[in-house]
C-alpha positions as CSV (number, residue, x, y, z in Angstrom):
1,M,14.8,-9.8,-17.3
2,N,17.4,-11.0,-19.7
3,L,20.9,-10.6,-18.2
4,E,23.1,-11.1,-21.2
5,N,24.2,-7.4,-21.0
6,L,25.9,-8.3,-17.7
7,R,27.9,-11.2,-19.0
8,T,30.9,-9.0,-19.7
9,V,30.9,-7.9,-16.0
10,Y,30.9,-11.5,-14.8
11,D,33.5,-12.5,-17.3
12,N,36.1,-10.4,-15.4
13,Q,38.3,-11.8,-12.7
14,G,37.4,-11.2,-9.1
15,P,37.5,-10.2,-6.3
16,F,35.3,-7.2,-6.9
17,A,34.2,-4.1,-4.9
18,T,30.6,-3.2,-5.5
19,I,29.2,0.1,-4.2
20,Y,25.8,1.6,-4.3
21,L,25.1,5.3,-3.8
22,E,21.5,6.2,-3.5
23,G,20.2,9.2,-5.4
24,R,19.6,12.2,-3.2
25,S,18.2,15.7,-3.6
26,P,20.6,18.1,-5.4
27,A,22.4,20.5,-3.1
28,A,25.0,23.3,-3.2
29,D,27.4,21.1,-1.2
30,A,26.9,18.0,-3.4
31,E,30.7,17.6,-3.9
32,Q,31.3,17.5,-0.1
33,Q,28.4,15.1,0.4
34,V,29.6,12.7,-2.2
35,R,33.1,12.8,-0.8
36,L,31.9,12.1,2.7
37,R,29.6,9.3,1.6
38,W,32.4,7.6,-0.5
39,D,34.9,8.1,2.3
40,E,32.7,6.0,4.6
41,L,32.2,3.3,2.0
42,R,35.9,3.4,1.2
43,Q,36.8,2.7,4.8
44,N,34.3,-0.2,4.9
45,L,35.9,-1.7,1.8
46,T,39.4,-1.3,3.3
47,D,38.3,-3.0,6.5
48,A,36.9,-5.9,4.3
49,G,40.3,-6.3,2.6
50,A,39.9,-4.4,-0.7
51,P,43.3,-3.3,-2.1
52,D,44.1,0.4,-2.8
53,Q,44.3,-0.4,-6.5
54,I,40.6,-1.2,-6.7
55,L,39.7,1.8,-4.4
56,S,41.6,4.1,-6.6
57,H,39.6,3.1,-9.7
58,I,36.4,4.0,-7.8
59,D,37.9,7.3,-6.7
60,D,38.4,8.3,-10.3
61,T,34.9,7.2,-11.2
62,L,33.0,9.1,-8.4
63,I,35.1,12.2,-7.8
64,V,34.5,13.8,-11.1
65,D,33.6,17.3,-12.5
66,D,29.9,16.4,-12.8
67,I,29.7,15.3,-9.2
68,T,26.2,16.8,-8.7
69,E,24.9,14.2,-11.2
70,V,26.5,11.5,-9.0
71,Q,24.7,12.9,-6.0
72,T,21.2,13.3,-7.6
73,D,21.1,10.3,-9.9
74,G,22.9,7.8,-7.6
75,R,25.4,5.3,-8.8
76,I,26.4,1.7,-8.9
77,V,30.1,1.0,-9.5
78,V,31.8,-2.4,-9.7
79,A,35.6,-2.6,-9.9
80,N,38.4,-5.1,-9.8
81,T,42.1,-4.6,-9.9
82,S,42.0,-4.1,-13.7
83,G,39.5,-1.2,-13.5
84,V,35.8,-0.3,-13.4
85,V,33.7,-3.0,-15.0
86,L,30.2,-1.5,-14.4
87,D,29.4,2.2,-13.8
88,E,25.7,3.1,-14.1
89,H,23.1,5.4,-12.6
90,W,21.5,3.8,-9.5
91,D,17.9,4.7,-9.4
92,A,17.2,3.3,-5.9
93,A,14.3,4.5,-3.8
94,L,15.3,7.3,-1.5
95,G,16.1,5.8,1.9
96,A,17.6,2.6,0.5
97,G,21.0,3.8,1.8
98,D,24.6,3.5,0.6
99,I,26.3,0.2,0.8
100,A,29.6,-1.5,-0.2
101,H,30.5,-5.1,-0.8
102,Y,33.9,-6.8,-1.4
103,A,33.6,-10.4,-2.6
104,Q,34.7,-12.8,-5.3
105,V,31.6,-11.9,-7.4
106,P,29.8,-8.6,-8.0
107,E,26.9,-8.1,-5.7
108,L,24.2,-7.1,-8.2
109,G,21.0,-8.4,-6.6
110,A,19.7,-4.9,-5.7
111,Y,20.7,-3.6,-9.2
112,I,18.9,-6.4,-11.0
113,R,15.8,-6.0,-8.8
114,E,15.6,-2.3,-9.7
115,N,16.1,-3.0,-13.4
116,S,13.4,-5.7,-13.3
117,R,11.0,-3.0,-12.0
118,L,11.8,-0.6,-14.8
119,V,9.3,-0.4,-17.7
120,D,10.3,0.9,-21.2
121,V,7.5,3.1,-22.4
122,V,6.8,4.8,-25.7
123,L,4.5,7.7,-25.0
124,I,2.6,9.2,-28.0
125,I,1.1,12.6,-27.3
126,A,-1.1,13.0,-30.4
127,D,-3.0,15.8,-32.1
128,Q,-4.4,16.2,-35.6
129,E,-1.1,17.6,-36.9
130,G,1.0,14.6,-35.7
131,A,2.5,13.7,-32.3
132,T,5.2,14.2,-29.8
133,I,6.8,10.8,-29.1
134,R,8.8,10.3,-25.9
135,E,10.8,7.3,-25.0
136,L,10.8,6.7,-21.3
137,R,12.0,4.4,-18.5
138,V,9.3,4.3,-15.8
139,S,9.3,2.7,-12.4
140,P,6.4,2.4,-9.9
141,Q,8.8,3.9,-7.2
142,H,10.4,6.7,-9.2
143,E,9.9,9.6,-11.5
144,A,9.9,8.7,-15.2
145,K,13.2,9.3,-17.0
146,Q,13.1,10.4,-20.6
147,H,15.9,9.4,-23.0
148,D,14.5,10.5,-26.4
149,E,11.8,12.8,-27.9
150,S,10.6,13.2,-31.5
151,H,8.1,15.5,-33.1
152,I,6.4,13.7,-36.1
153,S,3.9,15.0,-38.7
154,G,3.1,14.2,-42.3
155,D,4.7,15.7,-45.4
156,N,1.7,18.0,-46.1
157,D,2.3,21.7,-45.1
158,E,-1.4,22.6,-45.3
159,E,-3.0,23.9,-42.2
160,I,-6.0,22.2,-40.7
161,H,-9.0,24.4,-40.4
162,A,-12.6,23.5,-39.6
163,P,-15.0,24.4,-42.4
164,R,-17.3,27.3,-41.7
165,E,-19.9,27.7,-44.5
166,G,-21.1,26.4,-47.8
167,A,-22.3,22.8,-48.1
168,L,-20.1,21.9,-51.1
169,S,-17.0,23.6,-49.8
170,H,-17.8,22.2,-46.4
171,N,-17.7,18.6,-47.6
172,Q,-14.6,19.2,-49.8
173,I,-12.7,20.9,-47.0
174,R,-13.8,18.2,-44.5
175,R,-12.5,15.5,-46.8
176,R,-9.2,17.3,-47.3
177,V,-8.8,17.8,-43.6
178,D,-9.5,14.1,-43.0
179,E,-6.8,13.2,-45.6
180,I,-4.3,15.5,-43.9
181,V,-5.0,14.1,-40.4
182,K,-4.8,10.5,-41.7
183,D,-1.4,11.3,-43.4
184,N,-0.1,12.8,-40.2
185,A,-1.3,9.9,-38.2
186,R,0.3,7.4,-40.6
187,A,3.6,9.2,-40.3
188,V,3.4,8.9,-36.5
189,A,2.4,5.2,-36.7
190,D,5.3,4.4,-39.0
191,H,7.8,6.1,-36.6
192,V,6.3,4.3,-33.6
193,D,6.5,1.0,-35.4
194,E,10.2,1.5,-36.1
195,I,10.8,2.3,-32.4
196,V,9.0,-0.9,-31.4
197,R,10.9,-3.0,-33.9
198,S,14.3,-1.7,-32.9
199,R,13.9,-1.2,-29.1
200,T,11.2,-3.5,-28.0
201,P,9.5,-1.4,-25.4
202,D,7.2,-3.0,-22.8
203,I,4.2,-0.7,-23.4
204,V,3.0,2.0,-25.8
205,V,0.8,4.7,-24.3
206,V,-1.3,7.0,-26.6
207,A,-2.4,10.3,-25.1
208,G,-3.5,13.8,-26.3
209,E,-6.6,15.1,-27.9
210,V,-9.3,12.6,-28.8
211,Q,-9.3,13.2,-32.6
212,G,-5.5,12.8,-32.7
213,R,-5.6,9.6,-30.6
214,T,-8.3,8.1,-32.7
215,A,-6.5,8.9,-35.9
216,V,-3.1,7.5,-34.7
217,K,-4.7,4.3,-33.2
218,A,-6.3,3.5,-36.6
219,E,-2.9,3.5,-38.3
220,L,-0.9,1.5,-35.7
221,S,0.4,-1.9,-36.7
222,T,-0.8,-5.1,-35.0
223,R,2.6,-5.4,-33.3
224,V,2.2,-2.0,-31.7
225,D,-1.5,-2.5,-30.9
226,E,-0.7,-5.5,-28.7
227,L,1.3,-3.2,-26.4
228,L,-1.1,-0.3,-26.5
229,E,-2.6,1.6,-23.5
230,E,-4.7,4.8,-23.9
231,T,-5.3,7.7,-21.6
232,S,-7.3,10.9,-21.8
233,Q,-5.5,12.3,-18.8
234,G,-3.2,15.3,-18.9
235,G,-1.2,16.7,-21.8
236,T,1.6,19.2,-22.5
237,D,-0.3,22.5,-21.9
238,D,1.3,23.3,-18.5
239,D,3.0,21.7,-15.5
240,A,-0.3,20.4,-14.1
241,A,-1.2,18.7,-17.4
242,E,2.3,17.1,-17.7
243,E,2.0,15.9,-14.1
244,A,-1.4,14.3,-14.8
245,L,-0.1,12.7,-17.9
246,Y,2.9,11.2,-16.2
247,A,0.7,10.0,-13.3
248,A,-1.3,8.0,-15.8
249,V,1.9,6.6,-17.4
250,K,3.2,5.6,-14.0
251,S,0.0,3.8,-13.3
252,F,0.3,1.8,-16.5
253,A,3.9,0.9,-15.5
254,S,2.8,-0.2,-12.1
255,D,0.1,-2.4,-13.6
256,Y,2.7,-3.9,-16.0
257,V,5.1,-4.7,-13.2
258,Q,2.4,-6.3,-11.1
259,K,1.2,-8.3,-14.1
260,K,4.7,-9.7,-14.7
261,Q,5.1,-10.5,-11.0
262,T,1.8,-12.3,-10.9
263,E,2.8,-14.3,-14.0
264,Q,6.1,-15.3,-12.3
265,N,4.2,-16.3,-9.1
266,E,1.9,-18.5,-11.3
267,N,4.8,-19.9,-13.3
268,L,6.5,-21.0,-10.0
269,S,3.3,-22.5,-8.7
270,Y,2.8,-24.4,-12.0
271,S,6.4,-25.5,-12.1
272,K,6.3,-26.8,-8.5
273,A,3.2,-28.9,-9.4
274,H,5.0,-30.4,-12.4
275,D,8.4,-31.1,-10.8
276,L,10.0,-28.2,-12.8
277,A,11.1,-26.0,-9.9
278,A,14.0,-25.6,-7.4
279,E,13.5,-23.7,-4.2
280,G,16.0,-22.5,-1.6
281,R,19.6,-21.4,-1.8
282,E,21.1,-24.9,-2.1
283,Q,18.8,-26.2,-4.8
284,V,18.9,-23.1,-6.9
285,S,22.6,-22.9,-6.7
286,Q,22.9,-26.5,-7.9
287,A,20.5,-25.9,-10.7
288,V,22.3,-22.8,-12.1
289,Q,25.7,-24.6,-11.8
290,R,24.3,-27.4,-14.0
291,G,22.7,-25.0,-16.5
292,A,19.3,-26.3,-15.5
293,A,17.7,-23.1,-14.4
294,A,15.7,-21.2,-17.1
295,T,14.7,-18.4,-14.7
296,V,15.9,-17.5,-11.3
297,L,13.2,-15.9,-9.2
298,L,14.2,-13.4,-6.5
299,N,12.1,-12.0,-3.6
300,Y,10.6,-8.7,-4.7
301,D,12.2,-6.7,-2.0
302,A,14.8,-8.5,0.1
303,G,18.0,-10.2,-0.9
304,S,19.1,-13.7,0.1
305,E,22.3,-15.2,1.3
306,D,24.7,-16.2,-1.5
307,E,22.5,-14.3,-4.0
308,G,25.5,-12.7,-5.7
309,T,27.1,-16.0,-6.5
310,I,23.9,-17.5,-7.7
311,L,23.2,-14.6,-10.0
312,A,26.8,-14.8,-11.4
313,E,26.2,-18.5,-12.2
314,A,22.8,-17.7,-13.6
315,V,24.2,-15.1,-16.0
316,L,27.0,-17.3,-17.2
317,S,24.4,-20.1,-17.9
318,S,22.1,-17.7,-19.8
319,A,19.3,-17.9,-17.3
320,E,16.8,-15.0,-16.9
321,V,15.7,-13.4,-13.7
322,G,12.2,-12.5,-12.4
323,L,10.7,-11.2,-9.2
324,I,8.1,-13.0,-6.9
325,D,6.3,-12.0,-3.8
326,T,5.1,-15.5,-3.0
327,E,6.6,-17.6,-0.3
328,A,9.9,-19.3,-1.3
329,T,12.6,-21.0,0.9
330,D,15.5,-18.6,1.5
331,G,13.6,-16.1,-0.6
332,I,14.9,-17.6,-3.9
333,A,13.6,-20.1,-6.4
334,A,14.1,-21.2,-10.0
335,I,12.0,-22.5,-12.9
336,L,13.9,-25.4,-14.5
337,R,14.6,-26.3,-18.1
338,Y,13.9,-30.0,-17.3
339,D,12.5,-32.0,-14.4
340,A,13.9,-31.5,-10.9
341,S,14.6,-35.2,-10.3
342,T,17.2,-35.0,-13.1
343,A,18.4,-31.4,-12.6
344,L,19.0,-31.9,-8.9
345,A,20.1,-35.5,-8.8
346,D,23.2,-36.2,-6.7
């Protein structure tokens, strides 16, 4: 995961209050629930020494007109005395709990883990007339979230009919139908290619009827084809079909996350064998401070001591972050830009 988008957060002056509100089921008393939850976190921050100026900024961010959205989607908010520097939906697994931190750096380990497990998906639901294209963010732990949808077809307005009788007319009609289907598929492929160029999704999934899938796949660029997965499951006919379709998409996302994690495990193992790794809180902190860490590797589930400070230094040194589920001292490691004997020399 590239963390450049968080640099502006870390560029601010601390100390910071960081709060996480988990997403919960919508309820008629959402406003009361959010207020009660924030009151408890507010008191914790006060006890930790956070000034009223910071707490007031968070008050204004959480206690809003669309408070039901805060309750159902969850929220991460980071603020200092100047104002709120990060305010985003917090898509944590139900049961993760609310938590507040007050420290010299934002505590973004949990946020970065969640984002590292999100997969950007372009879903093509194809038929012979074109396709519905949905842009999704998918996680193995959560429901898919859709942030855009397009309906694409070719420029030809002719309807597609199967030929019924007459050998000559049958062949002519069949050729014309094939031309229209190809034109529609090409329009879909061009649109998907533009999405992939501009937004760099992790995977592209093609679904829908078999003729539509086949036609679209034949027109996709090499760039898109390298990201392609295909499913015959589900569709858009009813809720059950939609549910089956999204189950297939979620399975692809889970496989993708597992593949990336396996790659990071293997990268760490290789780097250790070639003196290109740091392990444990002290070594990783030293490496990021010197700009020697190419990738900081966090334990898949649990945070480690001083993780917030290490991540701040990692962002400011343009390091990336990955997840591992292999053994590492203190639950943290790093792949280095150059050999450890130089990077970690006293």
